[in-house]
N, C-alpha and C positions, 0 to 999 in steps of 0.2 A: 460549215465552220467546224474546226477542230480545236478543242481547248488545249490539247497537248499532242502535237504531231508525232511525238515519239511512241505513242501508243499503237501506231499502225506502221506496217512496213510498205504500204501502198504509195504510189506516186501522189505528190501533193503540190498544189498551186498556192503560192504566196503572192498576194496582191501588193505591189510596191506603191505606197501612197505618194511617193515623190512625183508620180505622174498624174495624181488626182488634182482636181480643182480645189485649191485651199480656201477659196471663198465660201465653199459649202462642204468642208471636209467631212463633217459628221455624216451628211447624206451620201457622200461618195463612198465612205467606208461601209455604210449600211447596204448600199447598192451592190458593192463588190462581194460582200459576204452573203447577202441574199442570193446573189447570182451563182454562188458555188465556190468561191475562194475558200481555201482551207484555213489560212491564217494570214496575218499582215506582216509585211516587211517594211521596216523603217530605216531609211538611210540618214545617218548623222554625218554631216560634212563640216569641216572646220575652216575651210578656206586656206589651209596651210598644207596639210598632207595632200589634199586634192584642191584644185583651183576653183572651188565653189563653196558656198555656204548654204546649208539647207535649213535645219531646225535642230532643236536640242530638247532637253528634259521638259521644259514647259509645255511643248506641244504634245509630248508623250503623256504627260499628266493630264492635259486637257481632254484627250480622246480616250483615256483609260476608262472613265466611268461609262462610256458609250457602248462598250461591248466587252464580252468575256473572251473574245478571240485572243489567240496567242500572239504576242508581240515579239517579233524576231528583229532585233536591233543591230544593224551593221554600223559599227563605229569606224568611219573613214577619217580617223583623227589621230593626231599624235597623243602620246601619254594616255593610252587606254585605261591603265590601272587607276590613274588619277580621276578620270571622268566616269568610269563605269558605275561606281556606286550611285551617282545621281540618276543614271539611266534606270537602274533597277528600282530605286526608290520611287521613280516616276511611274513605273509600271512595266518595264521590260521583263519578258520571260526568259529571253536569251540575249547574250551580248557576243558579238563577233568582233575580233580584233584583227587588224592587218599585220601580217608577219613582218612587213617592211618597217614597221614603226617601233619594233622592240629589239633589244640585243639578245634576250634569252626567252624564246617563245614558250619553252616548257615552264619556266618560272612564272611567266605572265599568265599562262593558262591556269596554273595552280592558284595564283593569287585571285584571279577572277572567280574561280570555283568557290572561294570562301564567301562569295556574295549570295550563294544559294540558288543561283540561276543556271540554266544551261549555258555552255560556253562553246563558241565556234572560232575557228581560225580561218583566215582567208588570205589569198595571194593574188597579186596582179598578173596579167598575162605574161609579162616579161620576167617574172620572178621564178627562179629554179624551184621545182617542186620539192627538192630535197630540203629547202629552207623550213618546211613545216614539219619534217619528220620528228624533231625533238619534242613536239607537243602532241603528236598524233595519238598517243595512247591516253592522253589526258582529256582532250576535248571531246565534246559530244557529237560534233559534226564539222565538216570542212565545207567551206564556200569557195568555189572556183569562180573567179571573175572572168567573164567571156567578153568583156570590153575593158578599156582603160577607165577606172572609176572616176567619177566627178560630175558626169552629166548623163541625163536620160536620153533615150532614143537613138543610141549608137548601134552600129552594125555588129552582129555576132562574129566572133573570131574563131573559126572552126579548128584552128591549130591547138586550142586549149583542150580539145577532146583527148589528146594524147595524155595530158595531165590527169584528166578525169579517170581514164582507164587505169592509170598507174596508182592513183589514190584509192580507187574503188577496190583494187586487189589487196590493199593493206588494211581496209576498215573491218572492224568487228561487226557482227550482226546488229548490235545495239547502237551503232553509230550511223549517221546519215551523211549523204553527199548532196550538196546544194549548188546551183549554178545561177548566175545573175549577169544579164547583159544581152540585149538583142534577142530575147526569147519570144518566138512567135510560132505560128502553126507548123512551119517547116523545121525550124531549129529545135523545137521542143522534142520532135521525134528523133532527131540526131543525138541530142543530149541524153534522152532516155535510153537509146540503144547503147550508149557508151557507159551507162550505169548510174546516171543521176536519179536521185530520189525526190528532191524538192526543186521546184522551178519558180524563181522570182520573176514576176511579170508585171510590168508597168504599163507601157504604151499600148500593148496589144489587148489590154483590158480597158483602161480608162479613156483611150482614144475612141472607143466604140460606144455608141449610145446604148446598145443592148449588152450590158455586162454579162448577163446570164448566158446569152447566146454566144458571146465571145469565149467565155470560159468553157462552155459545153463543146465548142468547136476545138479548142485547145486539147481538151481531154480525148476527143476522138482521135486526134493525131498521136496521142500517146500509144494507141493500139495499132496504128497503121504501120505497115512495113516501110522501111526506108526505100 
């Protein structure tokens, strides 16, 4: 477990709790972290920007006392500036907004920075990478969606790796590049080779009874040649 993933330049695995069993969420989180996950990824869905509803600040607040792990909150929602303060108050360490939901990504990133948390920007597979450039110097990290957001368990879209390489070439050493969607033993190696630092993984961790074994296997593929 990593309290602040920015303190290391190494590859990191973020366990996406959307794939966990919510009837025993505390135990699921403890299991993933004990098994070697570096931090937690929390997907907030509003049923409007994406065709699904997940959870919001009350769930973040409920699990915050359970762990000191870093909470990486991805807001798949409209009006991110309106709702981000509640996420941070509930315990988010970072908030990521979808570039598709705002008219001025640079201004949005600056506004979110005022909350005192890390800020990320993300784009869907069909969104031109140039849409994020106005905010690139402001944000702490970029999240590349390798599936269409809204549901877990989707197949990885390898065409997004072109965007990964283009973004990586523009990032400063203190910024990070994250990917989310269809990451498993094969695709994690491909994404790592393209320049990804952080890997959001749900099903490939929580669908396995041995979470530690699953995470250890994923890490081995980070070192394997493609």
